[in-house]
N, C-alpha and C positions, 0 to 999 in steps of 0.2 A: 430152279433157284429156291422156290418155296420149300421144297423137300430139304435142301441144304440148310436153310435157316431153321427149320423145325428140328433137324438133327443137332445142330449146334446148340439150340436152346435146351434140348433134352440133356445133352452132355453137361452143359453149364449147371442145369438144375440138379443133376445127379452129383456133381462135384460140390455144390452147395449143401446138399443133404449130407453127403459123406463127411465133409469138413466142418459142418455146422456153421458155415459162413455164407450168408446171403446179403444182398444189398437191399435191405428192407424186405419187401415182398415183390420187388421188381421182377426178379427172375421167374417167380411163380406166376405172376401175371402174364409175362411174355409167353411162358410155356402154355398156359391155358389158351391164350389167343392163337398160338401156333396150332394147337390141337383142334380148336374150333375151325380154323381156316382149312386144315387138312380134311376134316370131316365134311365140311360144306362142299369141298371139291369132289370128294368121293361120292357124296350123295347126288351131286349134279352129274356125275359120270365123267368128269374131266380127268385127263391123265395127271398123275402126281409127279412122276419122274420126267 
């Protein structure tokens, strides 16, 4: 589920960059949070998928 959320956030972020439309910095903040969570799970050795 975490992997799905991270993927969705990355897609939304890319759409925001391409169309120059973002909801403030909200999408960027969510993307950073998702990346941090994924990295923490990888470092701890937990499965992501």
